[in-house]
N, C-alpha and C positions, 0 to 999 in steps of 0.2 A: 731866114733863120739858120743858124749854124749850131751844130752840136759838137762839143769838145769833151772827150773823155780824158781822165787823169788817173794814172796808175803809177805806183812807185815801189821801190825797195823789194825787188823781185827775189833776190837771194836764192838763185836756182839751186835745187838739191836733187839727189843726194850729192855729197862731196865726192869728186872723182878719187881714184886711187892716188895716194900721195906717197912719194918716196922721201927718204930722209933729206936728200939734197934740196927738195922743194921747201923744206921747213927752216931754211936759214933766215935769220933776222926776224922781221915782224910776223912773217907767216907762221912761225911757231906759236906765238901767243894767240894769233887768230884761230889757228887750228885747235888749240886746246880750248878756247872759248866756245868754238862750235861743238866740240865733242862733249864738253861738260854742261853747256847751257842752251845752245841754240838749235841743235839738230832735232830736238823733239818739238820745238816751238815754231820752226819755219819749215814747211813741208810742201812737196810737189802736188799732192792731191788737192790741198786747199787752193793753191795757185791755179791749177787746171780748172777747177770749178768756177773760180772767180773770173778767169779770163773768158771762159765759155759764156758766162752771163754778160760780161762786158761786150763781147762780140755780137751778141744777140740784139744789142741796142742800135747797131748800125750807125755809130757816130761818124761824123764827117772827118774827124781827125782825132788822133790819140797822142797825148803827151806822156812820156815815160821819164820820170825824174830821178833816175839813177839807181845805183847799187843792184845791177843785174847779177853780179857774181859775189863771191865771198872772199877768196884769197887771190883772185885774179890770176889763177893758173891758166896756162895756155888752153887746156881742155875746157875749163870753165868759160873762157872767152869765146871759144868756138861754139860751145853749146848755147851760149847766149845769142850768138848770131843766128843760129837755127831757130831759137825761140822767137826772136823778132820776126823772122820770115813767116812763122806760123801765126803770129799775132796779126800780121797784115802787110800790105805792100809799103815800101819805103816812102812813097809819095803821100801816104796818109798817117805816118808815124814819125815823131821826132824824139830823139833821146838827148837828155843832158846827163852827163856822167856824175856818179857819186864817189865818195871816198873809197869804197871797196873796189870800184872799177879802176882806181889809181893806187891800189894797195901798196905796191912797191914801185921803185923807179922803172920806167919803161912800160909799165902795164897799160897806162892810158893810151900810149901811142899804138900798142898792139890792138887795143879795143877800137881805136879810130880806124885802123886798117881793116879789121875784121868786120866791123859793123857798118862801115862804108857809108852809103847814102842815108842810113837811119840817123847818122850823126853829122849830117852836112846840110847846107842850105846856102842862101845868099849871104855874102859877107862883104865887108868894106875893103878888106885887103887880103893878104895871104894868111892871116890868123884864122884859126878854126872857129873860135868863139868870140863874141856871140854870132850865131847864124840865125837867119830869118826864114820862116816858111810862111807863105801867104796862101790862105784858103778863103776865097771870096773876100769879105771885108775883115777877116780875122788875120792878124799877124802874130804868129807864135815865134818868140825870140828866145833862143836857147843859150843860156850862159853856162859857164863851168866854174864850180868851186872845188873841183876834184884835184887833190895834190897828195903825193905820198907823205906819210907822217911816221913819227916814231911809234914804237909799241905803246899800247894803252892810250893812244891819241886818235881821235877821229875828226879833227878840225878840218874846215875848208878854208879856202883863200880866194878873195876877190880883190884884184890889184888895180892900180891906177890905169894901166894900159887898157885893161878890159873895161874899166869904168868909162874911159874916154870913148871907146867904140860903142858901148851900150848907149851912152848919152846921144851920140850922133844918130844911131838907129832909131831910138825913141823919138827924137825930134823929127826925123824924116817920115816915119810911120804915123806920127801924130798929125803932121801937116797934111798927110794924105788921108786922114780920118779913118784909120784902121782901128779895130778893137785890139789893143796891144796886150798880149799875154806873155809874161816873162817867166821862163823856167829856170830854176836854180835848185840844186839838191839840198843845200843847207839853208835853213830858215834865216831870213834877214832881219826879222823883227827882234827888238831888244828883249822881249819876254823869254825867248828860247835860247839865249846865249849861255855858254858854259866854257870855262878854260880848256877843257879836254875834248869837247865835241862841237863847239860853236863855229861861227863864221868869222875868220879874221878879215876885216874889211867890211863888216856889216854896216858901219856908219857911212862908209863911202858909198855902198850900194844904195842906202836910203837917201843919201844926198842926191844921187843921180835921179832917183825916182821923184824926189821932191822938186827938183829943178825942171824935169822934162815930162813928168807924168807917165802914167800907165793905167790900164783898166783892171788888170788882174795879175797876181803873182802866185805861182804854184811851186810847191816844194815837197820834199820827202824827208828822209833822214831820221826823224824823231820816232817813226813807227806809231804815230798817234794821229788821230783825226783832230784838226784844229782850225780855227778861224780867227785871225787877227787882222790888223790893218796898220798901214804906215802912211805918213803924209805924202800926198802927191801934189801935182800942180793945180792948186785950187780945190782939191777934194781928196778924201781918204781913198787909199787903194787897198782892196781886200787882199789878204795874204792867207792862202789856203793850203794846209798840209793834209796828207792822207796816210792812213795806216798802211803798214807793209802788206803787199799783195799776197805773201805766202804765210802770214801769221795765223797759226792754228788757233782754234777755240780752246779755251782752258789754259792758255799760256799766262804766265805771271808777269812777263816783261812788256807786252805790247797789247794794243787794241787788236781785236780780230780783223782778218783781212777785209779790205774795203776798196772801192774806187769811187770817183766822183764823175758826174756827168753834168756839163754846163750847157744851158740853152741860151744862146746869144742872139739878140735881134735889135733892130733899130727901135727907138722910142722917141719920136719927135726929132729934136736936134741932138739927142744923146743915145744912150744904150740902155737896154734892160738885159740883165743876166740872172738867170735862175739856176741854182745849184741843187742837184739831187745826189745824195750819198747812198750808195748801195753796198751791201756786204753782210757779213755774218754778225749776229748778236752773240753775246756771251753764252746764251742758252738757245737751244733749237738748232736745227740742221739746215734751215733754208737761208738763201740769200734774199734779203728784203730791202725795200727802200727805207732807210733809217731816218732820213731827214730831207726836207725840201724847204728851201728859203730863197728869197731874192737877195742877192748880194750887191747889186747896183741897178 
């Protein structure tokens, strides 16, 4: 039996000191959005309490599906690297980046350098994504949908080159009979697409899964708890989203902070996976188990 934790949309706060030169281009609109809407609804105390609860579970591995930072300032990226070190060792944690981690051109490359082994694994060639981490019979496959975009846009992109690499990895891991869990920041299912914040290439992503199969897909981005599915190779594949890890109670934009814990084990010739969702309710101060269900 293997336990896999899933946390997303960290949005570390408070915002570091920002100079006017830092606010050129898209960062200006992002900074104003943070000051006017987000700074009261995404906070460090909520995140610290949730992470402490997650760490008490002693999961075998933790998946972080992006948006560790807000404006991808150098100080934010460095702080996120220290946050990852506090979360746990790199051999037990994999990060797939989100749109805020690639907020402006060059930001994602800075994150890759700073976060190092947390955003690395086995690859097919010199491309960073997708990479694979193998933990017993679990294969965690980290994709990237993170690209810089224009102001007021939060779209992701999944292109044909990454699709080709993902297809080959899924095929190899499937033939070796691993439980294949795919990480991507933006949700790939059609129910959650939108012109300003959806995934460009979501149909291509689903085609790869339909042709090669997978056992589980994890994403963030929406700041909402959600469970959908997409067609796989002979079976439906669960697609699970999780609320933002720093989302305070009483906020009007997001679900309160939560994380998911998956228990994965063999069941005859197949797999059994049970999901437990932990986090804050809209009322009350305790972190509780909100949901338990078998997803495959």
